[in-house]
C-alpha positions as CSV (number, residue, x, y, z in Angstrom):
1,X,129.6,142.7,-26.9
2,X,132.3,141.0,-28.1
3,X,135.8,142.1,-28.8
4,X,135.1,145.4,-26.6
5,X,137.3,146.0,-23.2
6,X,134.9,146.6,-20.5
7,X,136.3,147.9,-17.3
8,X,134.3,146.2,-14.8
9,X,136.2,142.4,-16.1
10,X,139.1,143.5,-17.3
11,X,142.5,144.5,-15.4
12,X,143.2,147.9,-15.4
13,X,143.2,149.7,-11.7
14,X,146.5,149.6,-9.8
15,X,145.4,148.3,-5.7
16,X,148.3,147.2,-2.8
17,X,146.8,144.3,-1.0
18,X,147.3,143.9,2.7
19,X,150.6,142.8,2.2
20,X,151.8,145.1,-0.1
21,X,151.2,143.0,-3.4
22,X,151.1,145.2,-6.3
23,X,147.9,144.3,-8.5
24,X,145.7,145.4,-11.3
25,X,142.1,144.4,-11.2
26,X,138.7,145.3,-12.7
27,X,135.8,147.2,-10.9
28,X,134.1,144.0,-9.8
29,X,137.2,142.6,-8.3
30,X,138.5,145.5,-6.5
31,X,134.9,146.2,-4.6
32,X,134.7,142.6,-4.1
33,X,138.3,142.9,-2.0
34,X,137.6,146.5,-1.4
35,X,138.4,145.1,2.5
36,X,141.5,143.7,2.1
37,X,142.9,146.4,-0.3
38,X,145.3,148.8,0.9
39,X,144.6,151.0,-1.1
40,X,145.1,152.2,-4.8
41,X,148.6,151.6,-6.0
42,X,148.9,154.2,-9.1
43,X,152.2,156.1,-9.4
44,X,150.7,159.3,-10.2
45,X,148.7,160.9,-8.0
46,X,146.4,162.7,-10.4
47,X,145.6,159.5,-11.7
48,X,144.8,158.0,-8.3
49,X,142.0,160.8,-7.4
50,X,140.1,160.1,-10.3
51,X,139.9,156.6,-9.8
52,X,139.1,157.1,-6.5
53,X,136.0,159.2,-7.4
54,X,134.9,156.8,-9.8
55,X,134.7,153.7,-7.1
56,X,133.3,156.0,-4.5
57,X,130.5,157.0,-7.1
58,X,129.5,153.3,-7.4
59,X,129.8,153.1,-3.9
60,X,126.9,155.7,-3.9
61,X,124.9,154.1,-6.4
62,X,125.2,150.9,-4.3
63,X,124.7,151.6,-0.9
64,X,121.3,152.5,0.4
65,X,119.8,155.8,0.0
66,X,117.8,158.7,1.6
67,X,114.4,156.5,0.2
68,X,115.4,153.9,2.8
69,X,113.8,156.1,5.4
70,X,116.6,154.8,8.2
71,X,118.1,156.7,10.5
72,X,121.5,157.9,8.6
73,X,123.8,157.5,11.0
74,X,122.9,154.2,12.3
75,X,122.6,153.0,8.6
76,X,126.7,154.5,8.0
77,X,127.6,153.2,11.5
78,X,126.5,149.6,10.6
79,X,128.2,149.8,6.9
80,X,131.4,150.6,8.8
81,X,131.7,147.8,11.3
82,X,131.4,145.7,8.0
83,X,134.8,144.7,6.2
84,X,133.6,145.0,2.9
85,X,130.2,145.6,0.2
86,X,128.2,142.7,-0.1
87,X,129.3,141.3,-3.3
88,X,125.2,140.3,-4.3
89,X,124.3,144.2,-4.3
90,X,128.2,145.0,-5.7
91,X,127.4,142.4,-8.5
92,X,123.4,143.3,-9.1
93,X,124.4,146.8,-9.9
94,X,127.2,146.2,-12.3
95,X,125.3,143.8,-14.6
96,X,122.6,146.2,-14.4
97,X,125.0,148.5,-16.2
98,X,127.4,146.3,-17.3
99,X,127.5,147.2,-21.3
100,X,128.0,151.2,-20.2
101,X,131.4,150.0,-18.7
102,X,132.4,149.2,-22.4
103,X,135.7,151.2,-23.3
104,X,134.6,150.7,-26.9
105,X,131.0,150.2,-26.8
106,X,129.5,151.4,-30.3
107,X,126.7,152.8,-28.8
108,X,127.8,154.1,-25.2
109,X,131.4,154.5,-24.6
110,X,132.5,154.5,-21.3
111,X,132.5,158.1,-19.9
112,X,132.3,159.3,-23.9
113,X,130.1,160.6,-26.7
114,X,129.6,158.1,-29.2
115,X,129.8,159.8,-32.9
116,X,132.1,162.6,-32.1
117,X,133.8,164.1,-34.7
118,X,135.3,167.7,-35.1
119,X,137.6,169.4,-37.8
120,X,141.0,168.9,-36.6
121,X,140.1,165.0,-36.1
122,X,141.6,163.3,-33.3
123,X,144.9,164.4,-31.2
124,X,147.6,162.0,-29.5
125,X,145.9,160.4,-26.7
126,X,149.5,162.0,-24.8
127,X,148.5,165.4,-26.0
128,X,145.1,165.6,-24.8
129,X,146.0,164.1,-21.7
130,X,146.9,167.4,-19.3
131,X,148.6,165.2,-17.1
132,X,150.4,163.1,-19.6
133,X,151.3,166.6,-20.9
134,X,153.6,167.3,-18.1
135,X,154.0,170.4,-15.9
136,X,155.2,173.8,-17.3
137,X,156.2,174.1,-21.3
138,X,157.7,170.8,-23.2
139,X,156.4,168.4,-25.8
140,X,154.9,165.2,-24.0
141,X,156.1,161.9,-24.8
142,X,154.0,160.1,-28.1
143,X,154.5,156.5,-28.4
144,X,154.8,155.5,-31.6
145,X,152.3,152.4,-30.8
146,X,148.8,152.7,-29.3
147,X,148.3,153.1,-25.8
148,X,147.2,150.1,-24.1
149,X,143.4,150.8,-23.4
150,X,144.0,150.3,-19.6
151,X,146.0,153.3,-19.7
152,X,144.2,154.9,-21.8
153,X,140.8,154.2,-19.0
154,X,142.8,156.3,-16.7
155,X,144.3,159.0,-19.5
156,X,140.2,159.2,-20.1
157,X,139.5,159.8,-16.3
158,X,142.0,162.2,-16.1
159,X,141.2,164.5,-18.6
160,X,137.6,164.8,-17.4
161,X,138.8,165.6,-14.1
162,X,142.0,167.7,-15.0
163,X,141.6,168.9,-18.8
164,X,143.0,172.5,-18.8
165,X,140.8,175.5,-20.7
166,X,140.9,177.9,-23.8
167,X,139.9,177.2,-27.1
168,X,139.2,173.8,-28.2
169,X,137.8,172.0,-31.6
170,X,134.3,172.3,-31.6
171,X,132.5,169.1,-32.1
172,X,130.3,168.5,-35.8
173,X,127.0,169.9,-34.8
174,X,127.3,171.7,-32.1
175,X,124.5,175.2,-32.1
176,X,127.4,177.2,-30.3
177,X,130.6,176.7,-33.0
178,X,132.4,179.6,-34.3
179,X,134.7,178.8,-37.5
180,X,135.2,175.5,-36.0
181,X,136.0,176.1,-32.7
182,X,134.3,176.2,-29.3
183,X,135.2,179.1,-26.9
184,X,135.6,179.0,-23.1
185,X,132.5,180.0,-21.7
186,X,132.0,183.2,-20.4
187,X,131.9,183.9,-16.8
188,X,132.7,180.1,-15.9
189,X,135.8,178.6,-15.6
190,X,136.8,176.3,-18.2
191,X,138.8,173.6,-16.4
192,X,137.7,170.1,-15.5
193,X,136.0,169.5,-12.4
194,X,138.9,168.6,-10.4
195,X,140.9,171.7,-11.8
196,X,138.7,173.6,-10.2
197,X,139.0,172.1,-6.9
198,X,141.3,172.2,-3.9
199,X,139.8,168.7,-2.8
200,X,140.7,166.9,0.8
201,X,139.3,163.6,2.2
202,X,140.5,161.0,4.5
203,X,141.4,157.3,3.8
204,X,140.7,154.7,5.9
205,X,142.8,151.2,6.7
206,X,141.7,149.6,3.6
207,X,139.7,151.0,0.6
208,X,136.6,149.9,1.8
209,X,136.4,152.1,4.5
210,X,138.2,154.5,2.4
211,X,134.8,154.8,0.3
212,X,132.9,154.8,3.1
213,X,134.4,157.8,4.6
214,X,133.2,159.6,1.4
215,X,130.2,158.2,1.8
216,X,128.4,161.5,3.1
217,X,124.7,160.9,3.8
218,X,124.3,164.6,4.0
219,X,125.3,164.6,0.3
220,X,122.8,162.2,-0.9
221,X,120.0,163.3,-3.1
222,X,117.0,161.3,-4.2
223,X,117.2,161.1,-8.3
224,X,121.2,161.2,-8.5
225,X,122.5,159.2,-11.7
226,X,126.3,158.5,-12.3
227,X,127.1,159.8,-15.5
228,X,126.8,156.1,-17.1
229,X,123.0,156.3,-16.4
230,X,122.0,159.5,-17.8
231,X,120.9,159.5,-21.1
232,X,122.8,161.4,-24.1
233,X,122.4,164.9,-24.2
234,X,120.6,166.0,-27.5
235,X,123.6,167.6,-29.1
236,X,127.5,167.3,-28.8
237,X,128.0,171.0,-28.4
238,X,128.3,172.1,-24.7
239,X,125.5,172.4,-22.3
240,X,125.5,175.3,-20.0
241,X,123.8,175.8,-16.5
242,X,122.5,171.9,-15.8
243,X,122.7,171.8,-11.9
244,X,124.4,168.2,-10.6
245,X,121.6,166.0,-9.4
246,X,123.7,164.3,-6.2
247,X,127.5,163.2,-5.2
248,X,127.4,160.4,-8.0
249,X,126.7,163.2,-10.6
250,X,129.4,165.1,-9.8
251,X,131.9,162.4,-8.8
252,X,131.7,161.4,-12.8
253,X,130.6,164.7,-14.4
254,X,131.1,164.9,-17.8
255,X,132.8,168.4,-18.5
256,X,134.3,166.9,-21.9
257,X,132.8,165.6,-25.0
258,X,135.5,162.7,-25.6
259,X,136.1,159.7,-27.7
260,X,138.5,157.4,-27.8
261,X,140.1,156.3,-31.3
262,X,141.6,153.2,-31.2
263,X,140.5,149.9,-29.7
264,X,141.4,146.5,-27.3
265,X,144.8,146.5,-28.9
266,X,145.9,149.9,-28.4
267,X,144.4,153.8,-28.6
268,X,145.8,156.2,-30.7
269,X,144.3,159.4,-30.1
270,X,141.3,160.9,-28.8
271,X,138.6,163.7,-29.5
272,X,137.9,165.9,-27.2
273,X,135.7,168.9,-26.9
274,X,133.7,171.2,-24.3
275,X,131.0,169.1,-22.9
276,X,128.8,169.7,-19.0
277,X,130.0,173.2,-18.1
278,X,129.8,173.4,-14.5
279,X,129.0,176.3,-12.0
280,X,131.0,175.5,-9.2
281,X,128.8,177.5,-6.8
282,X,126.0,174.9,-7.5
283,X,128.3,172.0,-5.9
284,X,128.2,172.7,-2.8
285,X,126.5,170.8,-0.3
286,X,126.6,167.7,-3.0
287,X,130.1,167.8,-4.0
288,X,132.1,165.5,-0.9
289,X,135.4,166.5,-1.2
290,X,135.7,169.9,-2.1
291,X,137.2,172.5,0.4
292,X,135.3,175.9,0.3
293,X,136.2,179.5,0.3
294,X,133.8,182.3,2.6
295,X,131.0,183.7,1.0
296,X,132.5,187.7,0.4
297,X,128.4,188.5,0.9
298,X,125.5,187.7,2.7
299,X,123.4,185.9,0.6
300,X,126.1,184.9,-1.8
301,X,126.8,181.5,-3.0
302,X,129.9,179.7,-1.7
303,X,132.8,179.2,-4.3
304,X,135.1,176.4,-4.2
305,X,138.8,177.3,-2.2
306,X,140.7,176.5,-5.6
307,X,139.3,180.0,-7.8
308,X,141.0,181.3,-9.4
309,X,143.8,179.4,-9.8
310,X,147.3,180.0,-8.2
311,X,149.5,179.2,-5.6
312,X,148.0,177.2,-3.0
313,X,148.1,178.1,0.9
314,X,150.1,175.7,2.6
315,X,148.4,172.8,4.9
316,X,148.8,174.9,8.4
317,X,146.8,177.9,6.6
318,X,144.0,175.5,5.1
319,X,143.9,173.1,7.8
320,X,140.7,175.0,9.1
321,X,139.3,174.8,6.0
322,X,139.5,171.1,6.5
323,X,138.6,170.0,9.6
324,X,135.4,171.1,10.4
325,X,136.1,171.3,14.3
326,X,139.0,173.8,13.9
327,X,136.9,175.9,11.4
328,X,134.8,179.2,12.6
329,X,131.9,178.4,9.4
330,X,132.2,174.3,8.8
331,X,130.5,175.1,5.8
332,X,134.0,175.5,4.0
333,X,135.2,172.1,5.2
334,X,134.4,169.0,2.7
335,X,131.5,167.7,3.1
336,X,132.8,164.3,3.1
337,X,135.1,165.4,6.0
338,X,132.1,167.2,8.0
339,X,129.9,163.9,7.8
340,X,133.0,161.7,9.3
341,X,133.6,164.1,12.1
342,X,130.2,163.4,13.5
343,X,129.8,159.6,12.4
344,X,133.4,158.4,13.5
345,X,132.5,159.2,16.9
346,X,129.6,157.1,17.2
347,X,131.3,154.1,14.5
348,X,133.8,153.2,17.6
349,X,137.0,152.9,16.2
350,X,139.0,155.4,13.7
351,X,142.3,153.7,13.4
352,X,144.4,154.3,10.8
353,X,143.1,157.5,9.0
354,X,145.4,159.8,6.7
355,X,144.5,162.9,5.6
356,X,144.9,163.8,1.6
357,X,144.5,167.1,-0.1
358,X,145.3,167.8,-3.6
359,X,144.9,170.8,-5.9
360,X,146.5,171.7,-9.5
361,X,147.3,175.2,-10.3
362,X,147.1,176.2,-14.0
363,X,148.8,178.8,-15.9
364,X,147.6,182.1,-17.7
365,X,144.1,181.9,-18.6
366,X,144.4,178.1,-17.0
367,X,145.8,176.7,-20.4
368,X,148.4,174.2,-18.6
369,X,149.4,173.1,-15.5
370,X,151.7,174.7,-13.2
371,X,151.5,172.5,-10.2
372,X,149.9,169.4,-8.7
373,X,150.3,169.4,-5.4
374,X,149.4,166.1,-3.4
375,X,150.1,165.5,0.0
376,X,149.2,162.4,2.5
377,X,149.4,162.5,5.8
378,X,148.3,160.2,8.8
379,X,146.0,162.3,11.6
380,X,144.7,160.7,14.8
381,X,141.1,161.0,14.8
382,X,141.0,163.1,18.1
383,X,141.5,166.6,15.7
384,X,138.1,165.6,14.6
385,X,136.5,166.6,18.2
386,X,135.4,170.0,19.3
387,X,138.2,169.8,21.7
388,X,140.6,168.9,19.4
389,X,139.8,171.2,16.5
390,X,140.3,173.7,18.8
391,X,143.7,173.2,19.7
392,X,144.2,172.0,16.1
393,X,143.7,175.6,15.0
394,X,145.1,177.5,17.7
395,X,148.2,175.8,16.6
396,X,147.8,176.0,13.5
397,X,147.1,179.5,13.1
398,X,150.6,179.9,15.5
399,X,152.3,178.4,13.4
400,X,151.3,180.6,10.2
401,X,151.9,183.6,12.7
402,X,155.7,182.2,12.9
403,X,156.4,182.1,9.6
404,X,155.0,185.6,8.8
405,X,156.8,186.9,11.3
406,X,160.0,185.3,9.7
407,X,159.1,187.0,6.0
408,X,158.5,190.4,7.8
409,X,161.9,189.7,9.7
410,X,164.3,188.9,6.3
411,X,162.3,192.5,4.6
412,X,163.6,194.5,7.4
413,X,167.2,192.2,7.1
414,X,167.3,193.3,3.5
415,X,166.4,196.9,4.3
416,X,169.2,197.1,6.8
417,X,171.8,195.4,4.2
418,X,171.4,198.4,1.7
419,X,168.6,196.8,0.0
420,X,165.5,198.7,-1.2
421,X,163.1,196.2,-2.2
422,X,160.2,199.4,-3.2
423,X,163.1,200.8,-5.6
424,X,163.1,197.2,-7.3
425,X,159.5,197.3,-7.3
426,X,156.8,194.8,-6.4
427,X,158.4,192.0,-8.1
428,X,161.6,192.0,-5.7
429,X,159.9,192.4,-3.0
430,X,157.4,189.6,-4.0
431,X,160.6,187.1,-4.8
432,X,162.0,188.4,-0.8
433,X,159.1,186.8,0.3
434,X,158.7,184.0,-1.6
435,X,162.3,183.1,-0.7
436,X,161.8,183.2,3.1
437,X,158.3,181.4,2.6
438,X,160.5,178.7,0.9
439,X,162.8,178.9,3.6
440,X,160.0,177.8,6.1
441,X,158.6,175.3,3.9
442,X,159.9,172.0,4.8
443,X,159.7,173.2,8.6
444,X,156.1,174.6,8.3
445,X,155.3,170.7,6.5
446,X,157.5,168.6,9.3
447,X,155.4,170.4,11.9
448,X,152.0,169.8,10.6
449,X,152.7,165.8,10.0
450,X,154.0,166.0,13.7
451,X,150.8,167.8,14.9
452,X,148.4,165.8,13.1
453,X,150.0,162.5,13.6
454,X,149.7,163.5,17.6
455,X,153.2,162.7,17.6
456,X,154.4,165.4,20.2
457,X,152.4,168.2,21.8
458,X,151.3,171.4,20.3
459,X,153.5,173.4,22.4
460,X,156.3,171.3,21.8
461,X,155.9,171.9,18.3
462,X,155.8,175.2,18.2
463,X,159.0,175.9,20.7
464,X,161.0,173.5,17.8
465,X,159.4,175.6,15.0
466,X,160.8,178.6,17.1
467,X,163.9,177.3,17.8
468,X,164.9,176.3,14.4
469,X,163.7,179.9,12.7
470,X,166.0,181.3,15.5
471,X,169.0,179.5,14.5
472,X,168.4,180.0,10.9
473,X,171.1,182.5,9.6
474,X,170.1,185.4,7.1
475,X,171.6,185.8,4.0
476,X,171.4,189.7,4.3
477,X,172.4,190.1,7.3
478,X,175.2,193.1,7.8
479,X,178.5,192.2,8.8
480,X,178.5,195.3,11.4
481,X,175.4,195.8,13.0
482,X,174.6,199.4,11.8
483,X,171.4,201.2,11.7
484,X,170.6,202.0,7.8
485,X,167.7,202.4,5.7
486,X,165.9,203.1,9.0
487,X,166.2,199.6,10.6
488,X,168.1,198.2,13.4
489,X,169.0,194.6,12.9
490,X,169.4,194.3,16.7
491,X,165.9,195.7,17.1
492,X,164.2,193.5,14.3
493,X,165.5,190.5,16.2
494,X,164.2,191.2,18.9
495,X,160.5,191.8,17.4
496,X,161.7,188.4,15.4
497,X,161.8,186.5,18.7
498,X,158.9,188.5,20.4
499,X,156.6,187.5,18.1
500,X,157.7,183.7,18.2
501,X,157.3,184.3,21.9
502,X,153.7,185.5,21.1
503,X,152.6,183.0,18.9
504,X,153.6,180.4,21.3
505,X,152.1,181.7,24.8
506,X,149.5,184.8,23.3
507,X,149.7,187.8,24.4
508,X,150.5,188.8,27.5
509,X,150.3,184.9,28.2
510,X,146.9,185.1,27.2
511,X,147.3,181.7,26.1
512,X,147.7,180.1,29.5
513,X,144.9,182.0,30.8
514,X,142.4,180.5,28.3
515,X,143.4,176.6,28.4
516,X,143.1,177.4,32.6
517,X,139.5,178.8,31.6
518,X,138.6,175.9,29.8
519,X,140.0,173.4,32.6
520,X,138.0,175.2,34.8
521,X,134.8,174.8,32.5
522,X,135.3,171.0,32.2
523,X,135.6,170.6,35.8
524,X,132.1,172.8,36.4
525,X,130.7,170.7,33.3
526,X,131.8,167.2,35.1
527,X,130.7,168.3,38.3
528,X,126.8,169.2,36.9
529,X,126.8,165.7,35.1
530,X,128.0,164.0,38.4
531,X,125.0,166.2,40.2
532,X,122.6,164.9,37.6
533,X,123.0,161.8,37.4
534,X,123.0,161.6,41.1
535,X,119.5,163.6,41.0
536,X,118.0,160.7,39.3
537,X,119.3,157.4,41.4
538,X,122.9,156.6,40.6
539,X,124.8,156.1,43.7
540,X,128.3,157.7,44.5
541,X,129.6,154.0,44.3
542,X,128.7,153.9,41.0
543,X,129.8,157.3,39.4
544,X,132.7,157.5,41.6
545,X,135.3,155.3,39.1
546,X,133.9,157.5,36.1
547,X,134.2,160.8,38.2
548,X,137.6,160.1,38.8
549,X,137.2,160.8,43.1
550,X,136.5,158.9,45.9
551,X,132.5,158.0,46.9
552,X,133.0,160.7,50.0
553,X,133.9,163.5,47.4
554,X,131.0,162.5,45.6
555,X,128.7,162.2,48.8
556,X,129.5,165.5,49.3
557,X,128.5,166.7,46.4
558,X,124.9,165.3,46.5
559,X,124.6,166.9,49.8
560,X,121.2,168.9,49.8
561,X,119.9,167.0,46.1
562,X,116.9,165.7,44.9
563,X,116.5,162.4,43.8
564,X,114.5,160.7,41.4
565,X,112.1,157.5,41.9
566,X,113.9,156.0,38.8
567,X,117.3,156.5,37.5
568,X,117.4,157.5,34.0
569,X,118.1,155.3,30.8
570,X,120.7,157.0,29.5
571,X,124.3,156.2,31.2
572,X,126.7,159.3,32.5
573,X,129.6,157.7,32.8
574,X,130.8,157.7,29.0
575,X,129.6,161.6,28.8
576,X,131.6,161.7,32.3
577,X,134.7,160.1,31.2
578,X,134.6,162.3,28.0
579,X,135.3,165.0,30.2
580,X,137.6,163.8,32.1
581,X,139.7,163.3,28.6
582,X,139.4,166.4,27.7
583,X,140.7,167.8,31.4
584,X,143.8,165.8,31.4
585,X,144.1,167.0,27.9
586,X,144.3,170.2,28.5
587,X,145.9,170.2,32.2
588,X,149.1,168.7,29.7
589,X,148.6,171.5,27.3
590,X,148.8,173.7,30.4
591,X,151.6,172.3,31.8
592,X,153.6,172.7,28.4
593,X,152.9,175.9,28.1
594,X,154.2,177.6,31.6
595,X,157.3,175.1,30.9
596,X,157.6,177.0,27.7
597,X,156.7,180.8,29.5
598,X,159.4,179.5,31.9
599,X,162.1,178.5,29.0
600,X,160.9,182.3,27.6
601,X,161.8,184.1,30.3
602,X,158.5,184.2,32.4
603,X,158.9,184.7,36.4
604,X,157.0,182.0,38.0
605,X,154.8,184.7,39.9
606,X,153.6,185.7,36.1
607,X,152.6,181.9,35.2
608,X,150.4,181.5,38.2
609,X,148.9,184.5,37.8
610,X,147.8,183.5,34.5
611,X,147.4,180.0,34.7
612,X,145.5,179.8,38.3
613,X,147.9,176.9,39.3
614,X,149.3,177.2,43.1
615,X,153.2,178.0,44.1
616,X,153.6,174.4,44.7
617,X,151.7,172.4,42.1
618,X,153.2,174.7,39.6
619,X,156.9,174.3,40.8
620,X,156.3,170.2,41.5
621,X,154.8,170.2,37.6
622,X,157.7,171.7,35.8
623,X,160.0,170.1,38.3
624,X,158.9,166.6,36.0
625,X,160.4,165.7,32.6
626,X,158.3,167.1,30.0
627,X,156.4,163.6,28.5
628,X,158.3,162.4,25.5
629,X,161.8,163.8,26.1
630,X,163.6,160.9,26.3
631,X,162.5,159.2,23.0
632,X,161.2,161.4,20.4
633,X,159.1,158.7,18.5
634,X,157.2,158.7,22.2
635,X,153.5,160.0,21.3
636,X,151.5,162.9,23.0
637,X,149.2,161.9,25.1
638,X,146.1,163.3,24.2
639,X,143.6,161.0,25.7
640,X,142.9,158.8,28.8
641,X,141.9,155.1,28.8
642,X,138.8,154.2,30.5
643,X,140.3,152.2,33.2
644,X,143.1,153.2,34.0
645,X,144.2,150.1,35.4
646,X,145.5,149.8,31.7
647,X,147.1,152.7,31.5
648,X,150.5,152.5,29.9
649,X,149.7,149.8,27.8
650,X,152.1,149.3,24.3
651,X,149.7,149.4,21.6
652,X,150.1,146.1,20.5
653,X,149.4,144.4,23.7
654,X,146.6,147.0,24.4
655,X,145.2,145.9,21.0
656,X,145.1,142.2,21.9
657,X,143.6,142.7,25.7
658,X,141.0,144.6,23.5
659,X,140.6,141.3,21.4
660,X,140.6,139.3,24.2
661,X,137.5,141.2,25.5
662,X,135.5,141.0,22.6
663,X,132.0,139.4,22.0
664,X,133.2,138.0,18.9
665,X,131.5,138.4,15.3
666,X,131.7,142.0,13.7
667,X,133.6,143.4,17.0
668,X,136.4,140.9,16.7
669,X,136.6,141.1,12.4
670,X,136.9,144.6,13.2
671,X,139.7,144.7,15.5
672,X,141.1,142.2,13.5
673,X,141.5,144.1,10.6
674,X,143.1,147.0,12.9
675,X,145.6,145.2,14.2
676,X,147.0,144.5,10.9
677,X,147.4,148.2,10.4
678,X,148.5,149.1,13.7
679,X,152.4,148.4,12.8
680,X,152.2,150.3,9.9
681,X,150.4,153.3,11.1
682,X,149.8,154.0,14.9
683,X,146.7,155.4,16.3
684,X,144.7,156.0,19.3
685,X,141.8,153.4,19.1
686,X,138.8,153.6,20.7
687,X,136.5,150.1,20.4
688,X,133.1,150.0,21.5
689,X,132.5,146.2,21.7
690,X,135.7,146.2,24.5
691,X,134.7,150.0,25.4
692,X,138.9,150.5,25.8
693,X,140.6,153.5,24.2
694,X,144.5,152.7,23.3
695,X,146.8,154.8,23.8
696,X,150.1,155.3,21.0
697,X,152.2,155.0,24.2
698,X,155.1,152.2,24.8
699,X,156.3,153.1,28.6
700,X,155.2,149.8,30.1
701,X,155.1,146.4,28.5
702,X,153.2,143.3,29.2
703,X,155.0,140.4,31.2
704,X,154.6,136.8,30.7
705,X,153.0,134.9,34.0
706,X,155.4,133.3,35.9
707,X,155.6,131.5,39.5
708,X,158.2,134.5,40.6
709,X,155.6,137.3,39.6
710,X,153.0,138.5,41.8
711,X,149.7,137.9,41.2
712,X,148.9,141.6,39.5
713,X,151.3,141.8,37.1
714,X,150.9,141.2,33.6
715,X,147.1,141.2,33.6
716,X,145.8,144.5,32.6
717,X,142.7,143.4,31.7
718,X,139.4,145.1,33.6
719,X,138.5,142.8,36.8
720,X,136.2,143.1,39.7
721,X,137.4,145.1,42.4
722,X,137.7,143.2,45.4
723,X,138.4,143.9,48.7
724,X,140.8,146.7,49.6
725,X,144.2,144.8,49.8
726,X,147.2,145.5,52.3
727,X,150.6,146.4,50.4
728,X,153.5,144.1,51.4
729,X,156.9,145.4,51.7
730,X,157.6,145.5,48.0
731,X,154.7,147.4,47.5
732,X,155.9,150.3,49.9
733,X,159.0,151.1,48.2
734,X,158.0,151.1,44.6
735,X,154.9,153.5,45.8
736,X,157.6,155.3,47.9
737,X,159.8,155.6,44.8
738,X,157.4,156.6,42.4
739,X,155.4,159.3,44.5
740,X,159.1,160.5,45.7
741,X,160.2,160.8,41.8
742,X,156.9,162.6,41.2
743,X,156.1,160.0,38.9
744,X,152.3,159.3,40.1
745,X,150.4,161.5,42.7
746,X,148.7,159.4,45.5
747,X,145.5,159.0,43.4
748,X,147.3,157.7,40.4
749,X,148.8,155.1,42.8
750,X,145.8,154.4,44.6
751,X,144.2,153.4,41.2
752,X,147.0,151.6,40.1
753,X,147.0,149.2,43.2
754,X,143.3,149.1,43.9
755,X,143.4,150.3,47.0
756,X,142.3,153.6,49.1
757,X,143.9,157.3,49.1
758,X,144.7,156.4,52.6
759,X,146.2,153.5,52.2
760,X,148.8,154.9,49.9
761,X,149.1,157.5,52.6
762,X,149.9,155.3,55.3
763,X,152.5,153.2,52.8
764,X,154.6,156.5,52.5
765,X,154.7,157.0,56.1
766,X,155.6,153.7,56.7
767,X,158.7,154.3,54.5
768,X,159.6,157.6,55.3
769,X,163.5,157.8,56.0
770,X,164.0,154.0,54.9
771,X,166.4,153.4,52.1
772,X,164.9,151.9,48.8
């Protein structure tokens, strides 16, 4: 209709393109350009989240659903390999429902109820929007002129998402009205749907992949419809007991009956009344962004972790309810992230991922917003794997144990200084506890950020946290260390240090033993996989590179094995490489734990017993400098490359090498997109087309080819191995230097120089006693 403001065509969504330039576009252009949009660019996080949910709901309705009969994982992988939505699908859907997106349409205004009226009439939009009202008590800013329609659209979504509870004006014609008022639903929370949830989601390198990461096939339901596709309810009064039909219904839930007052020249106010009252327990398995609390009893329905409203836990305490691989019960994690953890490994490359968490706290009787906690943290995809999730969970629990140890120490020191928290009542004790947690808050946030980004060894993060806590002054500490009120300050300090050490190493160095047992299990799994492969006809020569050992070792492993006539179609080498990657990660973690144990005063004999390492191995490994010790920006090495010949590549050079190996088409386009985001957010990259893993390392640089360089320098790409070459005098010196300094083992040098281990041994013997 003429004179309206259609959100499909009119500019109202703020976005930032790949170059960081701000634009305001309509829904159609945003979806057409999603592959080139870095992300939503609205200043208030409370406005960005509802817009993202709206666009995700449209993605659920545009992309093919479960009725197609295709394999969901394969379907998702093909979509993730693309660089944007199919414009024809976008236009077909938006053209079909074009009239329902008119903000001032007379028949079906967007996300509103036509003809809505109450006794009190409309309120100013700045008062109706809980985000615009601000946090805590105070008067909202009410503009003299009408609100711009683009801003009004954001505020409309904000009311549906975050509106407060309490007594509201009743809509004319509501059967449940009492004296012109509508009271909160009995037994159900009255906030907007997003206000009920602690939300978490993954963001990709561009808006298209962000929407795909929120598009979980497990949430899909037949018959799912968005709010603009549903018929109007028969009455403007609240509806109790309606269950969501699917994710699109959840993401566009109309928990309020709203009608904006005004037109394209400005919106003066809004009428707001209760709408569809949602039972939060019916959202489990359908809502893709919600984090859930554990079931209170057998057979009970899960409830969102955001109920009841109150102080939200830190990321370290909440992470096991967000990342499914770190959770004891993955059902508590957001359905979108749970799907991503399964699907990203099949999609090939996971680059430029960020973890977003958002929660809103309400005051008494949910009558006002007291806090909006929105955080964004880059995250490496390795934490989504089973091994990474276990390491992440243990490290997060250790951080929370350190936080609890500091709180208990502060309380004991206050008692030793003469304070009596019991005498001051529970408020006094809670104030001391809150102050202690505030002292840890920044360090905890930084530690979790470093951990999720893979910027440091998890053990190094814990050691740094312990060092910061030990060096922190205590305001209540008495000048003279006296035994008062049953508390000994010296003993309290010793208890604190003991708890910090236990958080890093476990009770009785139990973490070393756990990691050593996991390494042993990984080695056994690797050997079993190799045996099974050789039983089905795979030769030792074909498996030696993936196994990481010589053909002779595999021949010994094969002794007595019975081979089948035909080899299996499945290639065992990717599984073997993944097993080696896990073993390498755990080995690095074990050495870090041994180094931390030595710093905490554990003897070498105790470390040998707990770790299972020999005396010489432990001595040699602990004598080396810790990885990343020279540069705080060096990333923790999590996985290995599939070919050790490219070990140490700089990220940009390795990405270019991967690009040169790509077969063109979709793979090349995907790598180009990743290269654009690499400088901004370096991540671990694994590409299906090239089969290359890229580490966030900066130790070795590509050198240009010149006449003075050796033939192998500056050529890190995979190549077929020819006959073993002989090492010249210069090679002998480099081999001896690397081996004597402990920078490389014999096997590592053999892989680097493409020779056998025996050749390396002979090289070391030739240079023995010579000056380098």
